[in-house]
N, C-alpha and C positions, 0 to 999 in steps of 0.2 A: 426688463423680464428676464429672469433668473430660468434659465432652460434647465429641465431636466437630466441631470446628470452631470451638470457643471456647478462647481463652488468658485466663487468670486474670492480673491484675494488681493493685498493691497499691491499693486503694479502690475497687474493682471490678472489672469484667469488659469485656474487649473480644472483637468479634468476627474472626476472621479467614481472609480465603476460603482454603479449600482447594484450587479449582481456579486454575492459571493456565498462560501460554504456555511449550512450549519453543519457540524460533525460532529458525531460519537466516535470514543478510541476506547477499545478495549485490549489488555496485553495481559495474558497468562502465562508465565514461565513453565518450561519444564518442571514439570513436579518434581524429581530431585535437582532440581538448583535453586539455591538460594535466590539469585538474580539472574535474570534472562538476558539473552545475547542482544534481543531485538531492540530496535528505538524506534522512535514516532514524533512528530511533532504535525499540531492543526496551527492553522490562523484563518483569517477567513475569506483570505484568495489562496489560498496554498495549502497542501497537505503531504505528507510523505513518510516511507519506512524505509528500515536498514535492517537489513537481518546479518548481526556478526556471525563471523566464520568459529564454530568450534573448536577447529583445531589447534587453535592456538594456546588454549588450556593445557597441551601435552606440555608447553611450551613454557609454563608458569605465568602465560600473558591473559590476562582479564579480557576475554573472549568478544565480552561485551562494550569496552573502552571504547573502540573504534567506532562503532555506529552508532553510539551516544555522541563522539564529538561530532560524526560528520551530521546527524541530525539538528543539534546543536547550532550548528553554523548555517546548517538550510532555515533553519527557523525566523533567525535575525537578518538572513539576508534580503536584502530591498530587490533585487534583479528577478525578473519577470517570467525571460528564459530557462524553462526550467535545468538545462543543461550548463547554462552559463552559471546558476544558481548552484548547481553541484559539484561544477569545477572551481567555484569560488571555494565552497566547502571543503571540498578533498585538497585544498592549498593548504587551508587552516588545519585541517586534522591532524596533526603531527604526534599520533601515539600509535603505539605497536598495535596490527591487527590489519583486520581485511572484513569487508561487509556487501552484503548488496545495498542497493537503493532504488526505490522507486518514487517519482515527485511527480504531484500535477498541480498546476497552476490555471486558476480562471480569470477570465479576461471576459468583457461584452460578448456575452451569448457565444462563447469558444473556451476550448479548454485545451492547453496543449500539457503533455506528460514526456516524460523522460523515463524510460525502464530498462535498468541493468543489473542481468543475473535473473533469479527464481521467484523474487517477491514481483509483485503486478498486482494489476488493477480490471476491474470490470466497470465498463458505462452500461446503466442500466435505465429503463423507461417501461412505466406502466400505464397500460393500454386496457381498458373493458377491465380493470381493478386485476390483470395480470401481469407480470414481470416479463420484459424481454430482454436479451444480450442486445444493445447496442454495440459493442465491441468488445473483445478480450485479448490484452495483452498477451502475445507470447513469451514464453521464460528463452532465457537465453543460457546456453550452457554450453562450456567445452567439450563435456562427455557426462555420460549418466551422473549425477548427483555432486558436480564438481561445475558452480555456475560460473560467468563472469561475476569478478570481485573488486573491488577497489581497497588500494590499501599497500600493504608493503610487501613485497615479493609478487606483487604483478602488473603483470604488462598490461591489465585493461585500467582505459582511462574514461573519465565521464562522456568524452567523445563517442566511444563504443556504445551509448547506451541509444536503444530504440525512441526514435522521437517521434511523437504525434499529434496531429490536432485535429478537435472534433467539435462540432458543432451540437451545443447542448441547449435545451429548453428547462422551463421553470419544474422543478419536482424531479430530475434525473437525478439517480441515485449513482455516486462514483464509490465503490468498493476498492479500497486498497489495501494490500494486506500480505504480510510476508507467507513464506514456503509451506509456513506450519499450517495455514488454511488451506491452500491451494493444494498440498499435496494428502489432504486427507477426503476434502469436499470435491466432488465433481461438480464443475457450473450445471448445470442442469439440478442438483442437489440443491445449491447454492437459490437457485434461483426457486425452487420450491420452497425453500424455507420461508428467502423474501414473501413468496406469496403469505404462507402458513402465517408470521409475523402480520402483515398488511390485513389480516381479515381481522383482528383485534387492536391494533393499534396502527393509523393511517399512517403515509409518510407523513411527517410531518418534524418540522425543528426539534420539537420538544421530546421527540421520540427515537431521535437517534442513538444517543446513546444506551436505551434498550435493544435497539437495532444489533449496534455492536455488541453488547453485553451477551444477547442469545447466542449470536454466530459463534463467538466465542468459547461459549459454554459447549454448542451441539458440535462443535469440529474438535474440542477436546475430548469429549463422549468417544467421538469415532477415533481419533486418534490411541485411545486405549484398547481399542478390539482386537484381539487377534485373529479373526475373520472376517471383517468384513471387507467388501472389496472396494478398493481405492484408490487415487491416480496413481500415488506413490508404490502401491503393488505392482499395477498393472505395467509403470514404464521400467522398473525394476526387473519383471518378466520378460519385457522386449530386450532390455540389457543384458539377458543372461542367467537372471538371480533368479534359479525356480522356485527357489524355497520361500523366498520373500510372500508374505501375506499380512494380511490386516493392515491398520492402519502406522504413520510415523509417528510415536511420541516427541512433542520439539516446542517449542517455544512459539506461542500462538499470538500475533498484533494483527487486529483488523480495525481501519477506519470507515466509517459510514459516513458519507459526503453529500449532502442535499445540497441541489443547485437551486438558489436564491435571487430572486430579481426583485431587488425591495423598493 
């Protein structure tokens, strides 16, 4: 008898997870940049984003090189613990620059996440055709607009990431994004947007790319606003920048990962 979730191999047996992500990925660079500084990866069991620190451009360094190297190494890693995976990539990414990082790994009915900096994720669940937030990752910043970051000249390391574990159910939605999303849309606005999308396009694996595209496009429109009340403007005012209003134009990267139990 072949047990569900077990694949027999020569010389013994190996457990194979029946849980996976069905994901969509959208990335819009800052309109004034030829190439953005965000990077991301998606696999059936893990997803992640990184936001390259733009200040490196003033030194003639490609600010996106480090984030791309970091996420490229994360994508090919076979490690399941996201901090171990991030640390492996951190040691391999030997290029100038620095970036934030957020990784999520899916196991049997469980999700483990590591977040360092001001990228992050939302764990969402739909009940009675309305989305609720199960968990929202808090940002990590040294001070306003200065997130924790991995890379050159930074004392921050993968071990400083927030590590959390969550029980998941089939059709839970995980939104992983850079601060280009979270600086411009309040969580309540993201949930309202999800409700609106779901009225026409129910949460299903084939719709995840559409979800990611719509979130990215709406975010960029808000970022271009000079009057919209946004999380970034509110945080800036709390930090003493009283003249800050409207959205914050930035690179925008979002992953929509739907939990599936095949």
